[in-house]
C-alpha positions as CSV (number, residue, x, y, z in Angstrom):
1,M,103.5,156.2,148.7
2,T,105.4,159.0,150.4
3,T,105.4,158.9,154.2
4,S,107.9,161.4,155.5
5,P,107.5,165.0,154.7
6,A,111.0,165.8,155.9
7,A,112.7,163.3,153.7
8,T,116.0,164.4,152.1
9,P,117.1,163.8,148.6
10,G,118.4,160.3,148.1
11,P,118.0,157.1,146.1
12,T,114.2,157.0,146.9
13,N,113.8,160.8,146.7
14,P,116.1,162.2,143.9
15,P,116.5,166.0,143.4
16,E,114.3,166.0,140.3
17,R,111.4,164.9,142.4
18,R,111.7,168.0,144.6
19,L,109.0,170.6,144.2
20,R,111.3,173.5,143.9
21,S,112.5,172.1,140.5
22,V,109.0,172.7,139.1
23,V,107.3,175.5,141.1
24,G,110.3,177.5,142.1
25,D,111.9,178.3,145.5
26,A,109.3,180.8,146.8
27,T,106.3,178.6,146.3
28,A,108.2,175.5,147.4
29,K,109.0,177.1,150.7
30,K,105.3,177.9,151.3
31,L,104.2,174.4,150.3
32,A,106.9,173.0,152.7
33,T,104.9,174.5,155.6
34,L,102.3,171.9,154.9
35,G,104.9,169.1,154.7
36,L,104.8,169.1,150.9
37,E,108.4,168.9,149.6
38,T,108.3,166.5,146.7
39,I,106.1,166.1,143.6
40,D,104.6,163.0,145.1
41,D,103.8,164.9,148.3
42,L,101.9,167.5,146.3
43,L,100.0,165.1,144.1
44,R,99.0,163.0,147.1
45,H,97.8,166.2,148.9
46,Y,94.3,165.3,147.8
47,P,91.4,167.9,147.8
48,R,89.4,167.7,151.0
49,R,86.2,168.7,149.2
50,Y,84.9,170.0,145.9
51,V,82.8,173.0,145.0
52,S,80.4,172.9,142.0
53,L,80.3,176.2,140.1
54,G,76.5,176.0,140.4
55,E,76.7,176.0,144.2
56,M,77.4,178.7,146.7
57,T,79.3,178.1,149.9
58,D,77.2,178.1,153.1
59,L,78.3,181.3,154.6
60,A,76.2,180.7,157.7
61,S,78.5,177.8,158.6
62,L,81.6,179.9,158.9
63,Q,83.2,180.4,162.3
64,V,85.5,183.1,163.7
65,G,89.2,182.0,163.5
66,Q,88.5,179.6,160.7
67,Y,90.7,179.9,157.5
68,A,88.1,179.4,154.8
69,T,87.8,179.4,151.0
70,V,84.3,180.5,149.9
71,M,82.6,180.9,146.7
72,A,80.0,183.6,146.6
73,R,78.5,186.5,144.6
74,V,79.2,190.2,145.1
75,V,76.1,192.2,146.2
76,E,77.8,195.6,146.5
77,A,81.1,197.3,146.9
78,V,81.6,200.7,148.5
79,N,84.6,202.9,149.4
80,K,84.6,204.6,152.7
81,R,86.9,207.4,153.9
82,F,88.2,207.4,157.4
83,G,91.1,208.8,159.5
84,P,92.3,212.4,159.8
85,G,90.9,214.5,157.0
86,G,89.4,211.3,155.4
87,R,92.7,210.6,153.7
88,K,92.4,206.8,154.2
89,T,90.2,204.4,152.3
90,R,88.4,201.3,153.4
91,T,86.6,199.2,150.7
92,E,83.7,197.1,152.0
93,V,82.4,194.3,149.7
94,T,79.3,192.4,150.6
95,L,79.0,188.8,149.5
96,T,76.1,186.4,149.5
97,D,75.4,182.7,148.9
98,G,71.8,183.5,148.4
99,N,70.9,183.5,152.1
100,A,73.7,184.6,154.5
101,R,76.1,187.5,153.9
102,L,79.8,188.0,154.5
103,T,81.8,191.3,154.4
104,L,85.2,191.6,152.7
105,T,87.4,194.5,153.9
106,F,90.3,196.0,152.0
107,F,92.3,199.0,153.3
108,S,93.9,201.5,150.9
109,Q,92.8,199.5,147.9
110,P,90.0,201.7,146.4
111,W,90.4,200.0,143.0
112,R,88.8,196.9,144.5
113,Q,85.4,198.7,144.1
114,A,85.7,198.7,140.3
115,Q,87.1,195.2,140.3
116,L,84.4,193.6,142.5
117,T,81.2,194.9,140.8
118,P,77.8,193.6,141.9
119,G,77.1,190.1,140.3
120,T,80.7,189.1,140.2
121,V,81.2,185.5,141.3
122,G,84.6,184.5,142.7
123,L,86.6,182.5,145.2
124,F,87.6,184.4,148.4
125,A,90.1,182.9,150.9
126,G,91.1,184.3,154.3
127,E,90.7,184.0,158.1
128,V,87.2,184.7,159.3
129,G,87.0,187.6,161.7
130,Q,84.2,189.7,163.2
131,F,83.6,193.4,163.3
132,N,80.5,195.1,164.7
133,G,78.8,191.7,165.0
134,R,79.3,190.8,161.4
135,L,81.6,188.1,160.0
136,Q,84.3,189.4,157.7
137,L,87.4,188.5,155.7
138,T,90.1,191.2,155.8
139,H,92.4,191.5,152.7
140,P,91.3,188.0,151.4
141,L,92.8,186.4,148.5
142,Y,90.5,186.6,145.5
143,E,90.1,184.8,142.2
144,P,87.3,185.4,139.7
145,L,85.5,182.4,138.3
146,E,84.6,184.1,135.0
147,G,86.4,186.5,132.6
148,P,90.0,186.6,131.4
149,D,91.6,186.2,134.8
150,A,89.8,183.0,135.7
151,L,92.0,179.9,136.0
152,E,92.0,178.2,132.6
153,G,89.8,175.1,132.4
154,R,87.9,175.6,135.6
155,I,84.8,176.9,133.9
156,A,84.7,174.0,131.5
157,R,85.2,171.5,134.2
158,G,82.7,173.1,136.5
159,I,84.2,171.6,139.7
160,I,86.7,173.4,141.9
161,P,88.9,171.4,144.3
162,I,89.4,172.8,147.8
163,Y,92.6,171.8,149.6
164,R,93.8,171.7,153.2
165,A,95.6,175.0,153.3
166,S,97.2,177.5,155.7
167,A,97.6,181.3,155.9
168,K,100.9,181.0,154.1
169,I,99.7,178.9,151.2
170,P,95.9,179.1,150.4
171,S,93.9,176.5,148.5
172,L,94.0,178.6,145.4
173,A,97.8,178.7,145.4
174,I,97.9,174.9,146.0
175,E,95.6,174.4,143.1
176,R,97.8,176.4,140.8
177,S,100.9,174.4,141.9
178,V,99.1,171.2,141.1
179,E,98.2,172.6,137.7
180,T,101.9,173.3,137.1
181,V,103.1,169.9,138.3
182,L,100.5,167.6,136.7
183,P,101.7,168.0,133.0
184,V,105.4,167.3,133.8
185,A,105.1,164.7,136.6
186,D,106.7,161.4,136.0
187,V,104.1,159.4,137.9
188,E,104.9,156.1,139.6
189,D,102.1,153.5,139.8
190,P,102.4,151.1,142.7
191,L,99.3,149.1,141.5
192,P,100.3,146.4,139.1
193,Q,98.2,146.4,135.9
194,D,96.5,143.1,136.6
195,V,95.5,144.2,140.1
196,R,94.0,147.4,138.6
197,A,92.2,145.6,135.8
198,D,90.6,143.1,138.1
199,R,89.0,145.9,140.0
200,G,88.3,148.4,137.2
201,L,90.7,151.0,138.7
202,P,92.3,153.7,136.6
203,S,96.1,154.1,136.2
204,A,97.9,156.5,138.5
205,D,98.4,159.3,135.9
206,V,94.7,159.2,135.0
207,A,93.6,159.0,138.6
208,F,95.7,162.1,139.6
209,E,94.1,164.0,136.8
210,M,90.6,162.9,137.9
211,I,91.1,163.7,141.5
212,H,92.7,167.1,141.0
213,R,90.9,168.3,137.9
214,P,87.6,166.3,137.8
215,R,85.0,167.0,135.2
216,S,82.3,165.2,137.2
217,D,81.7,164.0,140.7
218,Q,82.0,160.4,139.5
219,Q,85.6,161.1,138.3
220,W,86.9,162.2,141.7
221,R,85.0,159.5,143.5
222,T,86.6,156.9,141.2
223,A,90.0,158.3,141.7
224,R,89.5,158.5,145.5
225,D,88.6,154.8,145.5
226,R,91.7,153.9,143.5
227,F,94.0,155.8,145.8
228,R,92.3,154.4,148.9
229,F,92.9,150.8,147.6
230,E,96.5,151.7,146.7
231,E,97.2,152.8,150.3
232,A,95.9,149.5,151.6
233,F,97.6,147.5,148.9
234,V,101.1,148.9,149.5
235,L,100.8,148.4,153.3
236,Q,99.5,144.9,152.9
237,T,102.3,144.1,150.5
238,V,104.8,145.0,153.3
239,F,103.1,142.5,155.6
240,A,102.7,139.9,152.8
241,Q,106.5,140.0,152.2
242,R,107.2,139.6,156.0
243,R,104.9,136.6,156.2
244,H,106.5,135.1,153.1
245,A,110.0,135.7,154.6
246,A,109.0,134.0,157.8
247,L,108.2,130.9,155.7
248,G,111.9,130.8,154.8
249,Q,112.9,130.7,158.4
250,T,113.3,127.4,160.2
251,A,112.1,126.4,163.6
252,V,112.1,123.2,165.6
253,P,108.7,121.6,165.5
254,R,107.3,121.3,169.0
255,R,104.7,118.7,168.7
256,R,102.3,117.8,171.5
257,R,103.5,114.8,173.6
258,S,101.0,112.5,175.2
259,G,101.4,111.8,178.9
260,G,103.6,114.9,179.5
261,L,103.4,118.0,181.6
262,R,100.7,119.6,179.5
263,D,98.4,116.6,179.8
264,A,99.0,116.5,183.6
265,F,98.1,120.2,183.8
266,E,94.9,119.8,181.8
267,Q,93.8,117.0,184.1
268,Q,94.1,119.1,187.2
269,L,92.4,122.2,185.7
270,P,89.5,123.1,188.1
271,F,87.4,124.5,185.2
272,T,86.5,123.7,181.7
273,L,87.9,125.6,178.8
274,T,85.5,127.6,176.7
275,D,84.8,126.6,173.1
276,G,86.8,129.6,172.0
277,Q,89.8,128.7,174.1
278,R,89.8,125.2,172.8
279,A,89.7,126.4,169.2
280,V,92.6,128.8,169.8
281,V,94.6,126.2,171.7
282,A,94.2,123.9,168.6
283,E,95.4,126.7,166.3
284,I,98.5,127.3,168.4
285,E,99.2,123.5,168.8
286,A,99.2,123.1,165.0
287,D,101.5,126.2,164.6
288,L,104.0,124.9,167.1
289,A,104.2,121.5,165.3
290,R,105.3,123.2,162.0
291,E,108.9,123.6,160.8
292,H,108.4,127.4,160.4
293,P,108.3,129.8,163.4
294,M,104.8,130.7,164.6
295,H,104.0,134.4,164.5
296,R,100.5,134.7,166.1
297,L,98.6,137.4,167.8
298,L,96.3,136.3,170.6
299,Q,93.8,139.0,171.6
300,G,90.8,138.8,173.8
301,E,88.5,140.6,176.2
302,V,89.7,141.3,179.7
303,G,89.4,138.1,181.6
304,S,88.9,135.9,178.5
305,G,91.5,133.4,179.6
306,K,94.5,134.2,177.4
307,T,97.0,133.3,180.1
308,V,95.7,129.7,180.3
309,V,95.9,129.4,176.5
310,A,99.5,130.7,176.6
311,L,100.5,128.4,179.4
312,L,99.2,125.3,177.5
313,A,101.4,126.4,174.6
314,M,104.4,126.9,176.9
315,L,103.9,123.4,178.4
316,Q,103.7,121.8,174.9
317,V,107.2,123.3,174.2
318,V,108.6,122.2,177.6
319,D,107.3,118.7,176.9
320,D,109.4,118.7,173.8
321,G,112.6,119.5,175.8
322,A,112.7,123.3,175.2
323,Q,112.0,126.4,177.2
324,A,109.4,129.1,177.1
325,V,109.9,132.8,178.0
326,L,107.0,135.0,179.0
327,L,108.0,138.7,178.5
328,A,106.0,141.3,180.5
329,P,106.3,145.1,180.3
330,T,106.4,145.8,184.0
331,E,107.7,144.1,187.2
332,V,104.2,144.2,188.7
333,L,102.8,142.3,185.7
334,A,105.8,139.9,185.6
335,A,105.4,139.1,189.3
336,Q,101.7,138.6,188.8
337,H,102.2,136.2,185.9
338,H,104.8,134.3,187.9
339,R,102.5,134.0,190.9
340,G,99.5,133.0,188.7
341,I,101.4,130.4,186.7
342,T,103.0,128.9,189.7
343,A,99.6,128.7,191.5
344,M,97.9,127.1,188.5
345,L,100.7,124.5,188.0
346,G,101.0,123.7,191.7
347,A,103.4,120.7,192.2
348,L,104.0,120.7,188.5
349,A,106.0,124.0,189.0
350,E,108.4,122.3,191.4
351,G,110.3,120.0,189.2
352,G,113.3,118.4,191.0
353,M,112.3,120.0,194.3
354,L,111.0,118.3,197.4
355,G,107.3,117.6,197.0
356,G,107.4,118.5,193.3
357,A,105.8,116.3,190.6
358,A,108.1,113.9,188.9
359,E,107.1,115.3,185.5
360,G,107.2,118.9,186.6
361,T,109.4,121.8,185.7
362,R,110.4,125.0,187.3
363,V,109.0,128.5,186.8
364,R,111.5,131.3,187.4
365,L,111.0,135.0,187.7
366,L,113.7,137.3,186.4
367,T,113.5,141.1,186.9
368,G,116.0,143.9,187.2
369,S,115.4,144.5,190.9
370,M,115.9,141.0,192.2
371,G,118.4,140.3,195.0
372,A,121.7,138.7,194.1
373,K,120.9,135.3,195.5
374,A,117.5,135.0,193.8
375,R,118.9,136.3,190.5
376,K,121.7,133.8,190.6
377,E,119.3,130.9,191.2
378,A,117.1,132.0,188.4
379,L,120.0,132.4,185.9
380,L,121.4,129.0,186.8
381,D,118.0,127.3,186.3
382,A,117.5,129.2,183.0
383,A,120.9,128.2,181.7
384,S,120.7,124.6,182.7
385,G,117.1,124.1,181.4
386,A,115.8,123.2,184.8
387,A,113.4,126.2,184.5
388,G,111.1,125.3,181.6
389,I,109.3,128.6,182.0
390,V,111.1,131.9,182.6
391,V,108.9,134.9,183.4
392,G,110.5,138.3,183.3
393,T,110.8,141.9,182.2
394,H,113.4,143.5,180.0
395,A,116.0,141.9,182.3
396,V,115.5,138.7,180.3
397,L,116.9,140.4,177.3
398,Q,120.4,141.0,178.8
399,E,123.4,139.2,177.4
400,T,124.1,137.7,180.8
401,V,120.8,135.7,180.6
402,Q,121.4,132.4,178.8
403,L,118.8,129.8,178.0
404,A,119.4,126.2,177.3
405,E,117.0,126.1,174.4
406,L,114.4,128.7,173.7
407,G,111.4,127.2,171.9
408,L,108.7,129.8,172.5
409,L,108.6,133.5,173.2
410,V,105.4,134.8,174.6
411,V,105.2,138.7,174.6
412,D,102.4,140.1,176.8
413,E,101.1,143.5,175.9
414,Q,103.2,143.7,172.8
415,H,102.6,147.4,172.1
416,R,104.7,148.2,175.1
417,F,107.8,146.6,173.6
418,G,110.0,147.8,170.7
419,V,110.8,145.4,167.9
420,E,114.5,145.8,168.8
421,Q,113.8,144.4,172.3
422,R,111.9,141.4,171.0
423,A,114.6,140.8,168.4
424,V,117.3,140.6,171.0
425,L,116.0,137.2,172.0
426,V,114.7,136.0,168.6
427,D,117.9,136.9,166.7
428,R,120.3,135.1,169.0
429,Y,119.3,131.8,167.4
430,D,119.8,130.6,163.8
431,T,116.8,128.4,164.4
432,K,114.1,130.8,165.3
433,P,111.8,130.3,168.3
434,H,108.0,130.4,167.9
435,V,106.5,133.7,168.9
436,L,103.1,134.3,170.5
437,V,102.0,137.9,171.0
438,M,99.2,138.7,173.5
439,T,97.2,141.8,174.0
440,A,94.2,142.5,176.3
441,T,93.2,145.5,174.3
442,P,90.4,144.4,171.9
443,I,91.3,145.3,168.3
444,P,88.7,145.6,165.6
445,R,89.4,143.4,162.6
446,T,90.2,146.4,160.4
447,I,92.9,147.6,162.7
448,A,94.3,144.1,163.3
449,M,94.7,143.6,159.5
450,T,96.5,146.9,159.2
451,V,98.6,147.2,162.3
452,F,99.2,143.5,163.0
453,G,99.2,142.4,159.3
454,D,102.2,140.2,159.6
455,L,100.7,138.1,162.3
456,E,98.1,135.4,162.2
457,T,95.3,136.5,164.6
458,S,93.4,134.5,167.1
459,T,90.6,136.0,169.1
460,L,89.0,135.1,172.4
461,S,85.6,136.8,172.6
462,E,83.7,134.8,175.2
463,L,84.3,134.9,178.9
464,P,85.0,131.7,180.9
465,G,82.2,130.3,183.0
466,G,82.0,131.9,186.5
467,R,83.1,135.4,185.4
468,Q,80.7,137.9,186.9
469,P,79.2,140.9,185.1
470,I,80.5,144.4,185.8
471,Q,78.1,147.2,186.3
472,T,79.6,150.5,185.2
473,T,78.1,153.8,186.4
474,V,79.0,157.4,185.7
475,V,79.3,159.6,188.8
476,P,78.9,163.3,187.9
477,A,80.7,164.7,191.0
478,A,80.1,168.4,190.2
479,E,76.4,168.0,189.5
480,R,75.6,165.3,192.1
481,P,78.0,165.5,195.0
482,D,75.7,163.1,196.9
483,W,76.5,160.5,194.2
484,L,80.2,160.8,195.0
485,A,79.5,160.4,198.7
486,R,77.4,157.3,197.8
487,A,80.3,155.9,195.8
488,W,82.6,155.9,198.9
489,D,79.7,154.3,200.9
490,R,79.6,151.5,198.3
491,V,83.3,150.9,198.8
492,R,82.8,150.7,202.6
493,E,79.9,148.2,202.1
494,E,82.0,145.9,199.9
495,V,84.8,145.9,202.4
496,A,82.4,145.3,205.2
497,D,81.3,142.2,203.2
498,G,84.9,141.0,203.2
499,R,85.7,142.2,199.7
500,Q,88.3,144.7,198.3
501,A,88.4,147.8,196.1
502,Y,90.6,149.8,193.7
503,V,90.7,153.6,193.5
504,V,92.5,154.7,190.3
505,V,93.8,158.1,189.7
506,S,95.6,159.7,186.7
507,R,98.7,161.1,188.3
508,I,101.0,160.4,191.3
509,G,101.6,163.9,192.8
510,D,102.1,167.5,192.1
511,G,104.3,168.1,189.1
512,D,104.1,164.5,187.9
513,K,102.9,163.7,184.4
514,E,99.5,162.1,184.4
515,A,99.4,158.3,183.9
516,G,96.1,158.4,181.9
517,E,95.8,158.9,178.2
518,R,94.7,162.5,178.9
519,A,91.6,162.1,176.8
520,D,90.5,165.5,178.0
521,P,93.7,167.5,178.5
522,E,91.9,170.8,178.8
523,G,89.8,169.8,181.7
524,P,90.1,171.0,185.3
525,P,93.0,170.1,187.5
526,T,93.1,166.4,188.5
527,R,93.4,164.8,191.9
528,S,96.8,163.3,192.7
529,L,97.3,159.8,194.2
530,V,99.2,161.2,197.2
531,D,96.5,163.8,198.0
532,L,93.6,161.5,197.4
533,H,95.1,158.8,199.6
534,E,95.4,161.2,202.5
535,E,91.9,162.6,202.0
536,L,90.3,159.1,201.8
537,A,92.3,157.8,204.8
538,A,91.1,160.8,206.9
539,G,87.6,161.1,205.5
540,P,85.2,158.8,203.7
541,L,87.3,155.6,204.0
542,A,88.7,156.3,207.5
543,G,89.4,153.1,209.4
544,L,89.9,151.0,206.3
545,R,93.3,149.5,205.4
546,L,94.5,151.6,202.5
547,G,97.6,151.0,200.3
548,M,99.3,153.0,197.5
549,L,100.7,151.6,194.3
550,H,102.4,153.6,191.5
551,G,105.2,153.2,188.9
552,R,107.8,155.3,190.7
553,Q,107.9,153.1,193.8
554,H,110.8,150.8,194.4
555,P,110.1,147.4,192.8
556,D,110.3,145.6,196.2
557,E,107.7,148.1,197.6
558,K,105.4,147.5,194.6
559,D,105.7,143.8,194.9
560,A,105.1,143.9,198.6
561,T,102.0,146.0,198.1
562,M,100.5,143.8,195.4
563,T,101.2,140.7,197.5
564,A,99.6,142.2,200.5
565,F,96.5,143.2,198.4
566,A,96.3,139.8,196.9
567,R,96.4,138.2,200.4
568,G,93.6,140.5,201.6
569,E,95.8,142.5,203.9
570,I,94.8,145.8,202.1
571,D,91.2,146.8,201.8
572,V,91.5,149.6,199.3
573,L,94.4,150.0,196.8
574,V,94.8,153.6,195.6
575,A,96.8,153.3,192.4
576,T,97.7,154.7,189.0
577,T,97.2,152.7,185.8
578,V,99.9,150.3,186.9
579,V,97.0,148.1,187.7
580,E,95.5,148.4,184.2
581,V,96.9,145.1,182.9
582,G,97.4,141.7,184.4
583,V,96.6,142.4,188.1
584,D,94.4,139.6,189.2
585,V,92.8,139.7,192.6
586,P,89.5,137.8,192.5
587,N,88.3,139.3,195.8
588,A,88.3,142.8,194.4
589,T,84.8,143.8,193.4
590,V,84.6,147.5,193.1
591,M,86.7,150.1,191.3
592,V,86.4,153.9,191.6
593,V,88.1,155.8,188.7
594,V,88.7,159.4,189.7
595,D,88.8,162.0,186.9
596,A,87.7,159.3,184.6
597,E,87.5,161.8,181.7
598,R,91.3,161.8,181.7
599,F,91.4,158.2,180.4
600,G,90.8,156.8,177.0
601,V,87.8,154.5,176.2
602,S,89.9,151.3,175.8
603,Q,91.9,152.2,178.9
604,L,88.8,152.5,181.0
605,H,87.6,149.1,179.7
606,Q,90.9,147.6,180.6
607,L,90.8,149.1,184.1
608,R,87.3,147.8,185.0
609,G,88.3,144.4,183.9
610,R,90.3,144.1,187.2
611,V,87.1,143.7,189.2
612,G,84.4,140.9,189.1
613,R,87.1,138.3,188.5
614,G,85.9,136.1,191.4
615,G,82.5,134.8,192.5
616,H,80.9,138.2,193.1
617,A,79.6,140.8,190.6
618,G,81.9,143.8,189.8
619,L,81.1,147.5,190.1
620,C,83.0,150.3,188.3
621,L,82.3,153.9,189.2
622,L,83.5,156.6,186.8
623,V,83.9,159.8,188.7
624,T,84.0,162.8,186.5
625,S,83.6,166.6,186.5
626,A,82.8,166.6,182.7
627,E,79.6,168.4,181.9
628,D,76.5,166.5,180.7
629,G,76.5,166.5,176.9
630,S,80.2,167.2,176.5
631,P,82.3,164.9,174.3
632,S,84.1,163.6,177.4
633,R,80.9,162.8,179.1
634,E,79.6,161.1,176.0
635,R,82.7,158.8,176.0
636,L,82.1,157.8,179.6
637,D,78.4,157.2,178.9
638,A,79.5,154.9,176.1
639,V,81.8,152.9,178.4
640,A,79.0,152.6,180.9
641,S,76.5,151.5,178.3
642,T,78.3,148.3,177.0
643,S,80.7,145.7,178.1
644,D,81.7,144.8,174.5
645,G,85.4,145.7,174.4
646,F,85.5,145.4,170.6
647,A,82.7,147.9,170.1
648,L,84.4,150.3,172.5
649,S,87.8,149.9,170.8
650,R,86.2,150.7,167.5
651,L,84.6,153.8,169.1
652,D,88.0,154.7,170.6
653,A,89.7,154.4,167.2
654,E,87.0,156.4,165.4
655,Q,87.5,159.3,167.9
656,R,91.3,159.3,167.6
657,R,93.2,160.7,164.6
658,E,94.0,158.0,162.0
659,G,97.7,158.7,162.5
660,D,97.3,157.9,166.2
661,V,95.8,154.5,165.3
662,L,98.8,153.7,163.1
663,G,101.3,155.4,165.4
664,A,102.3,158.4,163.4
665,A,102.0,160.6,166.5
666,Q,104.4,158.3,168.3
667,S,106.9,158.1,165.5
668,G,107.0,161.8,164.8
669,V,105.9,161.7,161.2
670,R,102.6,162.1,159.3
671,S,100.4,159.0,158.9
672,S,101.1,157.4,155.6
673,L,97.4,157.1,155.1
674,R,95.5,159.9,153.5
675,L,92.3,158.4,152.2
676,L,92.2,155.0,153.8
677,S,90.4,154.6,157.2
678,V,91.6,151.6,159.1
679,V,88.4,151.7,161.1
680,K,85.8,152.1,158.3
681,D,87.3,150.5,155.2
682,E,87.2,146.9,156.3
683,Q,86.3,145.5,152.9
684,V,89.0,147.5,151.1
685,I,91.6,146.3,153.5
686,A,90.5,142.7,153.2
687,D,90.5,142.9,149.4
688,A,94.0,144.5,149.4
689,R,95.3,141.9,151.8
690,E,94.1,139.1,149.6
691,A,95.5,140.7,146.4
692,A,98.8,141.6,148.0
693,T,99.2,138.0,149.4
694,A,98.6,136.5,146.0
695,F,100.9,138.9,144.2
696,V,103.8,138.4,146.7
697,E,103.4,134.6,146.5
698,A,103.9,134.9,142.7
699,D,106.6,137.5,142.8
700,P,108.2,137.7,146.3
701,E,110.8,140.3,145.3
702,L,108.4,142.4,143.3
703,T,110.7,142.2,140.2
704,T,107.7,142.7,137.9
705,A,106.5,145.7,139.7
706,P,109.3,148.2,140.2
707,D,107.0,151.1,141.2
708,L,105.4,148.9,143.9
709,R,108.8,147.9,145.1
710,A,109.9,151.5,145.4
711,A,106.7,152.4,147.4
712,V,107.3,149.5,149.7
713,E,110.9,150.5,150.2
714,R,109.9,154.0,151.1
715,L,107.4,152.7,153.7
716,E,109.9,150.2,155.1
717,Q,112.6,152.8,155.5
718,S,110.3,155.3,157.2
719,Q,109.9,155.6,160.9
720,Q,106.3,154.7,160.3
721,A,107.4,151.2,159.3
722,D,109.4,150.9,162.5
723,Y,106.2,151.6,164.5
724,L,104.2,149.1,162.5
725,E,106.7,146.5,163.6
726,R,106.6,147.5,167.2
727,T,102.9,147.3,167.5
């Protein structure tokens, strides 16, 4: 399974595997423009579609600028003179698929008229242009499908593969290269024979022949299924080995203790845990009691109560005499967690302090911007063990931060941390701490199995009692300016009733990069936070108490702003996506997202989860200039139509490139997946996970499957594997 097109010859990519050794330097250079540098690269450059010799390409579907390969029949070919004295020749050939027509144009090649006689059927490849209102290909590449010049074997097979190509290397040339490589390729087969046999899958050499030179539609479909399963199996083998390796690590069991801090906290909880929360708490409680480190992903809808579940786990560890660290990606979120946990624990968070509970502990905040005195106190309590819970940002990872005994690491919004950062804490200890990873971005089961395959997964899908519904409405500002005016009126009405509001924008000021996901990067210019704050303060929200919050402010300013908003001293908070995760102000009931088309589906779902967290219903207004019927508008309508975060996350993943889902765009390499869809192929992924787990349990080092071991090593060594660990 080759993952990096720019790999250099080495132990896993020897020189004899390079394409130039088979197809020659000139062709190899052209293939390299598509990222194809090794024999494996080329063989796994699967056809994107197939053409039957009995079918004609739909010429009416061609578009100007498209690089196309078409199969059609010649209707006529004529030579025309032009230029001074008629000395130049233009050959015009008319093709048809039986309905539409296409013109081929050749300059100074009059012999084409005799070559392309009426009735000739061939493949023609080139960039689609337009002249005098007619579509045309100028100087296309041409290959006959009959006669002595036809590619040997194609007529007998009756099916022509069409490859993803470019102007430098057309599909026809790629097909010829494959024809050259197939007979001499020493093919690796990562699928063990027993795994193939159980599923009726062909061997790799047979499957390559079937997918590149099929003699029936069933052949290429069978080969495609085999390679789709192979991609899933190799990836799941990586995760199965990691899970198996984790079983070899030791951790101190942190069993629940009766009459301790956790019991005291549960007794004072002002609400009842949902059935889902209780089930997940039981899973984590059992994990913590084992002698192997827990590696669990806790995911859930916005507001599903993940923090309470994590806090119960932390208290179980504290009861056992150890400490828990909650790692947050931003100072705003870290401070929010610290305030929330301290408030929930009450006197239980004031251990050893005047008025504190006798069985209590301390909760310390540790960030990079803290003052010297506060930082010193936090470091002392962490080192002595007086602070059972330490909440912090990357500052917790510094060597100067010492813990008495780390029993549990909770990582919030794991996708914002690198594996190296998490390992800084975990790898300090011979006896590994338990690890709980949390994400508020709902993840479909297929993606969770692929991206978080080395973690056990717990999901909170129901909302705690008392959570209010959130109404989401699209506000088409360009079409209905009166709706935009009404949106600001709704904000004023909520404030008049004693409640608060968010206004979210995609960028801070002129010249700043936008904070949103830029789901519609080609759209009109966006409103900046600075400009909009001034406009609202002087216009539709005049007289209200407005605040600003963004990532470039000094941490003290950010914390002061959030504290003031939480206390009700700010009516409307104009902010970037710094409020996307973790900010919890129950009195906030309305959110206006400006230039909403600039944000991704999941991001919008995350943002609106900031309202409706108290006793009043929430309202989210998505202000957009996107036209009705446009893809951007359809995305916003989808967000407005459902509150099911898992349905929206699946939609989000389907609309993004597969490589984005796995992180190839972030890591700078192609996605390792060519046929497998982590969104659609749930059954394939589940089957591969089960098969890989069983195989690794029987042969952890893959000694009986050297080709599988080689494929796993390539994936592990690639930047792609690094990203899979980070997510």
